[in-house]
C-alpha positions in Angstrom: -0.1 0.2 -0.2 1.6 3.2 -1.1 0.6 6.9 -0.2 0.3 8.6 3.1 -1.9 6.1 4.5 0.3 3.1 3.6 3.5 5.4 5.4 1.0 5.8 8.6 0.4 2.1 8.5 3.7 1.0 8.0 5.1 3.9 10.9 2.8 2.6 13.2 3.8 -1.6 12.7 7.7 -0.5 13.0 6.9 1.9 16.6 5.3 -1.5 17.7 7.6 -3.6 16.6 11.1 -1.1 18.5 8.6 -1.1 21.6 8.9 -4.9 22.1 12.7 -5.2 20.9 12.9 -2.0 23.7 11.1 -4.1 26.4 11.9 -7.6 25.8 15.7 -7.5 24.0 17.2 -8.9 27.4 14.4 -11.9 26.9 15.1 -12.1 23.8 18.5 -12.5 23.7 18.0 -16.3 25.6 16.2 -17.2 22.8 18.0 -18.6 20.2 15.7 -18.1 17.3 14.6 -14.8 18.4 17.8 -13.1 16.3 16.8 -14.9 12.9 13.0 -13.7 13.2 13.7 -10.2 14.0 16.5 -10.0 11.4 13.7 -11.4 8.8 11.7 -8.6 9.9 14.8 -6.1 9.6 15.2 -7.1 6.0 11.9 -6.1 5.4 11.4 -3.2 6.7 14.8 -2.1 5.3 13.4 -2.7 1.7 10.2 0.0 2.7 13.0 2.2 4.0 14.1 3.2 0.5 10.8 3.8 -0.7 9.2 5.5 2.5 12.0 8.4 3.3 9.4 9.2 6.6 10.9 5.4 8.0 14.7 6.6 8.1 15.1 7.7 11.6 12.9 4.6 13.3 14.9 1.8 11.2 18.0 3.6 12.6 16.5 2.7 16.0 15.6 -0.7 15.0 19.0 -1.1 13.5 20.8 -0.7 16.8 18.3 -2.9 18.6 18.7 -5.8 16.2 22.6 -5.2 17.1 21.8 -5.7 20.7 19.2 -8.7 20.4 21.7 -10.5 17.5 25.4 -10.1 20.2 25.6 -13.3 21.9 28.3 -14.1 23.9 30.1 -17.5 23.2 30.4 -20.1 26.1 34.2 -20.1 25.4 34.5 -16.8 26.0 32.6 -16.1 29.4 34.3 -14.0 31.8 35.9 -16.5 34.6 34.3 -14.0 37.4 30.7 -14.9 36.3 28.9 -15.4 39.7 27.3 -19.2 39.9 24.2 -18.7 41.8 22.8 -21.2 44.7 19.5 -22.2 43.9 17.7 -21.9 47.3 15.9 -25.0 48.9 18.9 -27.1 47.2 21.3 -24.8 49.8 20.8 -24.5 53.4 23.8 -22.1 53.6 23.1 -19.1 55.7 25.4 -16.7 53.3 23.6 -17.3 50.2 19.9 -17.3 51.7 20.7 -13.4 53.2 21.6 -11.9 49.6 18.8 -10.2 48.1 17.3 -12.2 45.3 18.3 -11.4 41.6 16.5 -12.9 38.7 17.4 -16.1 37.1 18.1 -16.8 33.0 18.0 -20.0 31.4 21.9 -19.2 30.9 22.5 -18.7 34.4 25.2 -21.0 35.6 23.8 -22.6 39.2 25.2 -25.4 41.9 23.3 -28.1 42.8 23.4 -31.6 44.4 22.9 -34.6 42.8 22.5 -37.7 45.3 23.3 -41.1 44.9 21.6 -44.5 46.0 23.8 -44.3 48.9 22.8 -40.9 49.9 26.2 -39.6 49.1 26.3 -36.6 46.8 28.0 -35.1 44.3 28.0 -30.9 43.9 27.7 -29.7 40.3 27.8 -26.6 38.6 25.2 -26.7 35.8 22.9 -23.8 33.3 19.4 -23.8 34.6 18.1 -24.6 31.7 20.2 -27.6 31.6 18.8 -30.8 30.0 18.9 -34.3 32.0 21.2 -35.8 29.3 23.4 -32.4 30.5 22.9 -32.9 34.2 24.2 -36.8 34.0 27.0 -36.0 31.6 28.1 -33.6 34.6 27.6 -36.1 37.4 29.7 -38.6 35.2 32.6 -36.6 34.7 32.3 -35.6 38.7 32.5 -39.3 39.6 35.3 -39.9 37.5 37.4 -38.6 40.0 35.7 -40.0 42.8 37.1 -42.9 45.3 34.9 -46.0 43.6 33.9 -44.6 40.2 33.4 -48.4 38.8 30.2 -49.2 38.8 28.2 -45.7 38.8 29.3 -44.5 35.3 27.3 -47.3 33.4 23.8 -46.4 31.8 23.0 -43.3 34.5 19.5 -42.4 34.8 18.2 -39.2 36.7 15.4 -39.5 39.5 13.7 -37.0 41.1 12.6 -38.1 44.8 10.0 -36.4 46.8 9.8 -36.5 50.7 7.0 -39.0 50.5 9.1 -41.4 48.3 7.7 -41.1 44.7 9.6 -41.5 42.7 9.8 -40.1 38.8 12.2 -40.8 36.1 13.1 -37.8 34.1 13.7 -38.3 30.3 17.0 -37.5 28.6 15.0 -34.6 26.7 13.9 -32.6 29.9 15.3 -29.6 30.8 14.8 -26.8 33.5 14.8 -29.6 36.2 15.7 -27.8 38.6 13.0 -25.0 38.7 10.8 -27.8 38.9 11.6 -29.8 41.8 9.0 -30.3 44.7 10.0 -28.4 48.2 11.6 -31.5 49.6 12.5 -33.4 46.4 16.1 -33.8 45.2 17.5 -35.6 42.0 19.3 -38.8 41.9 21.7 -40.6 39.5 21.8 -44.2 39.4 21.4 -47.6 37.5 18.3 -48.5 36.4 18.6 -51.7 38.7 19.1 -49.7 41.6 16.1 -47.5 40.7 13.7 -49.4 43.0 15.8 -49.3 45.8 15.9 -44.8 46.0 15.0 -43.8 49.3 14.4 -40.0 50.5 17.1 -38.5 52.3 16.9 -39.2 56.2 16.4 -35.7 57.1 13.2 -35.5 55.2 11.4 -38.7 56.7 12.4 -37.7 60.7 10.3 -35.6 62.6 11.8 -33.8 65.6 8.9 -32.6 67.5 9.8 -29.7 69.7 10.0 -25.6 70.0 11.6 -24.2 66.6 12.2 -20.8 66.1 9.2 -19.5 65.7 8.1 -20.0 69.0 11.2 -17.6 69.8 10.5 -14.8 67.4 8.0 -12.1 67.2 4.9 -12.1 64.7 6.0 -8.5 63.2 9.2 -9.6 62.6 8.2 -12.8 60.8 5.4 -11.0 59.0 7.9 -8.4 57.7 10.8 -10.7 56.7 8.2 -12.3 54.8 6.9 -9.6 53.2 10.1 -8.0 52.1 11.8 -12.2 50.6 8.5 -12.1 48.6 8.7 -8.6 47.3 12.2 -9.7 46.0 10.7 -12.7 44.9 7.9 -11.2 43.0 10.3 -8.3 41.5 12.6 -11.5 39.6 9.5 -12.2 37.9 9.1 -10.8 34.4 5.7 -10.6 33.2 6.2 -12.5 30.2 6.8 -15.6 32.4 2.8 -15.5 33.3 2.0 -15.7 29.6 4.6 -18.5 28.8 3.5 -20.4 31.6 0.2 -20.3 31.1 0.5 -20.3 26.7 3.7 -22.9 26.5 3.0 -25.0 29.4 6.6 -27.3 29.5 7.8 -25.6 26.3 8.3 -22.3 28.1 9.7 -23.7 30.9 12.6 -22.3 30.1 11.7 -19.0 30.6 9.5 -19.1 33.7 11.8 -20.2 36.3 11.6 -17.2 38.4 7.7 -17.8 38.5 7.6 -21.4 39.4 10.2 -20.4 42.3 7.8 -18.4 43.2 5.1 -20.3 43.4 6.8 -23.4 45.2 7.9 -20.8 47.6 3.8 -20.3 48.0 3.3 -23.9 48.8 6.4 -24.1 51.1 5.3 -20.9 53.4 1.7 -23.1 53.5 3.7 -26.5 54.4 5.6 -24.3 56.9 2.7 -23.8 58.8 1.1 -27.2 59.3 4.6 -28.2 59.9 5.3 -25.8 63.2 1.9 -26.5 64.3 2.2 -30.3 64.2 5.5 -30.1 65.6 4.7 -28.4 68.3 3.6 -31.3 71.7 2.3 -29.1 74.0 -1.2 -28.2 73.7 -1.1 -24.6 75.5 1.7 -23.7 73.5 -0.2 -25.1 70.1 -3.1 -22.6 70.4 -0.6 -19.6 71.3 1.1 -20.9 68.1 -2.3 -20.7 66.1 -2.8 -17.2 67.6 0.4 -16.0 66.3 0.1 -17.4 63.0 -3.2 -15.7 62.8 -1.2 -12.6 63.7 1.1 -13.2 61.4 -1.8 -13.2 58.8 -3.3 -10.1 59.8 0.1 -8.0 59.4 0.9 -9.8 56.1 -2.8 -8.5 54.8 -1.6 -5.1 56.4 1.5 -5.1 54.5 -0.4 -5.9 51.2 1.4 -9.3 51.0 -1.6 -11.4 49.8 0.6 -14.4 48.6 2.3 -14.7 52.5 -1.2 -13.9 53.7 -2.6 -16.8 51.3 0.2 -19.2 52.4 -0.7 -18.7 56.0 -4.6 -19.3 56.0 -4.0 -22.4 53.8 -1.5 -23.8 56.3 -4.2 -23.3 59.3 -6.7 -24.7 57.2 -4.7 -27.8 55.9 -6.9 -31.1 56.9 -4.0 -32.0 59.4 -4.6 -28.8 61.2 -8.2 -27.8 61.3 -9.0 -31.3 62.7 -7.2 -30.2 66.5 -10.7 -29.9 67.5 -9.3 -29.4 71.8 -6.3 -26.9 70.4 -8.7 -24.8 68.1 -10.8 -24.7 71.5 -8.3 -23.1 73.5 -7.9 -20.4 70.8 -9.6 -17.2 72.5 -12.7 -16.1 70.5 -11.0 -13.1 69.1 -9.1 -15.0 66.9 -11.7 -17.1 66.0 -13.6 -14.5 64.5 -10.4 -12.8 62.9 -9.4 -16.2 61.2 -13.1 -17.1 59.8 -12.8 -13.5 58.1 -9.8 -14.8 56.7 -11.4 -17.7 55.4 -14.2 -16.0 53.9 -11.6 -13.5 52.4 -9.5 -16.5 50.7 -12.8 -18.4 49.8 -12.9 -19.4 46.2 -16.6 -18.8 45.8 -18.3 -16.7 43.3 -14.9 -16.4 41.6 -13.1 -15.2 44.3 -15.0 -12.1 44.8 -14.0 -10.8 48.2 -10.5 -11.8 47.5 -11.0 -9.3 44.3 -12.9 -6.2 46.3 -9.9 -6.2 48.5 -6.8 -5.6 46.0 -8.8 -3.5 44.2 -9.0 -1.3 46.7 -5.3 -1.4 47.3 -2.6 0.8 46.4 1.0 -0.4 45.0 3.1 -1.9 46.0 0.8 -5.1 46.3 2.1 -8.8 46.2 -1.1 -10.3 45.0 -1.9 -13.9 45.0 -0.1 -15.6 42.2 -2.2 -19.2 41.7 -5.1 -16.9 41.0 -3.5 -14.4 38.3 -2.6 -17.6 36.5 -6.2 -19.1 36.8 -7.0 -16.1 35.5 -4.8 -16.1 32.4 -5.7 -19.5 31.5 -9.3 -18.6 31.9 -8.5 -16.4 29.1 -6.5 -18.9 26.9 -8.5 -21.8 27.2 -11.9 -19.9 26.4 -11.3 -18.5 23.2 -8.7 -19.1 20.2 -6.1 -17.4 19.8 -6.3 -17.7 16.1 -9.7 -17.6 14.3 -10.1 -18.2 10.9 -6.3 -17.6 10.2 -6.3 -14.1 11.8 -4.9 -12.9 15.2 -7.8 -12.9 17.7 -6.9 -9.5 18.9 -9.9 -9.1 21.8 -8.0 -12.1 23.5 -4.7 -10.9 23.4 -5.8 -7.2 24.7 -7.6 -9.4 27.5 -4.1 -10.6 28.5 -2.2 -7.5 27.9 -4.7 -6.3 30.6 -4.2 -8.8 32.7 -0.2 -8.9 32.4 -0.8 -4.6 32.9 -1.7 -5.4 36.3 1.2 -7.4 37.5 3.5 -4.2 36.5 1.2 -2.1 38.2 1.6 -3.6 41.6 4.9 -2.9 41.6 4.8 0.8 40.2 5.9 1.9 43.1 8.7 0.5 45.6 8.0 -1.4 49.0 9.1 0.3 52.3 8.8 -1.5 55.5 10.0 -0.3 59.1 12.3 -3.1 59.6 14.6 -2.3 63.0 17.8 -3.8 63.1 17.4 -5.7 66.1 19.8 -8.1 67.7 18.1 -11.1 66.2 17.4 -9.6 62.9 19.6 -11.8 60.8 18.9 -14.6 62.8 15.2 -14.3 61.5 15.6 -13.1 58.2 18.1 -16.4 57.4 15.0 -18.6 59.6 12.2 -16.7 57.2 14.2 -17.6 54.0 15.3 -21.2 54.7 11.8 -23.1 55.7 12.3 -26.8 56.8 9.4 -28.1 56.2 7.1 -31.5 55.9 5.2 -31.7 52.5 4.3 -35.1 53.1 0.9 -34.7 53.7 0.4 -38.4 54.8 3.3 -37.9 57.6 0.8 -34.6 58.6 -1.5 -36.5 59.2 0.2 -39.2 61.6 1.7 -36.3 63.7 -1.8 -34.7 63.8 -3.7 -38.0 64.9 -1.1 -38.5 67.3 -1.5 -35.3 69.0 -5.2 -36.0 69.2 -4.6 -39.3 71.1 -1.8 -37.4 73.5 -4.7 -34.8 74.5 -7.5 -37.0 75.0 
């Protein structure tokens, strides 16, 4: 199309491409095929530039951005000082858990432990997006230098073993397995004939009731540290990760590491609440603990950290906890009523109407309940086709974009918490960032039955 109308349409398309490149150039560098697509578009636009002088300034900007996107540093030229990140939950080192969280990318290198059937382990250095085959290659290389390499190197397979004993055999072509591990799941490398003999690590199945750190910290400190940590994790999640998670499923796993880690953290907090209550043997202290967790939930809501709020309430609603009738009866009426209000707020009835009304009145910064955002995006994606009669469904994509914009709005202002540097500040911070939890529901029920029997 020639003439002023044609020029206007081409300028509009070019402006949209420039905005896309400028916004997402960091993520595009992670995609091997992205540079080729951008280059093809660039060549087509350059043909039009000779016909439309009005495109010259924008094509110059496009040229600069294309060079940025296509720039890739070969692995052999990576600087030796490149930081290797420990993946949280799999390393219990206080120095790493106290560091401010930064966003993960598929090309980032991480440390992780891979266990053997006898529970010895090797620590490997690997890309976050590494395939199972790559991980096994690193393990094999490490084992060549161990004292007893014989018998371990032949036909190794990689297995994810959960604390419940459930085993998942990972296929060689699967990638990004690190971020999809369960809370207390670990990677095991073994031969096929030792697969059935794999058992969880002893620390994942042994329970030690008694007073833990939660009894010694103030609810305000715990709530503030929860909010601060979850804000760090939330800031690491790019808006496109939500879209990739819903639209691409397992194929988009390479680009959703930060979102998956945040979702796992939500599950971790839920199990932490149940674990702490069920490990407390004294009925009076257990009732005080329920009271403390309700306070923590209230303070998280006050901080506008609805992720922590939801996770704590769901932890108290865990069937193994809610069935402790005698413990709940010891709770003061004021806290019983407050908890009932919290349950109403998290009630999914009428499409989470109560929650949506509350969050709509909040001004940023806000930490939303992530699973509900993914639920909304899934409804938009599965409720209508992306292509209709060969044409892009613009209405659907507009709705998706509007939902993604709300995520950006939630973090449009910085988080400011009044956190005093108390003597136990670092200890509380470390405790909150690396919970020891039981994620085996059967084991939680066993503890619940035992507590009930002892209370009779």
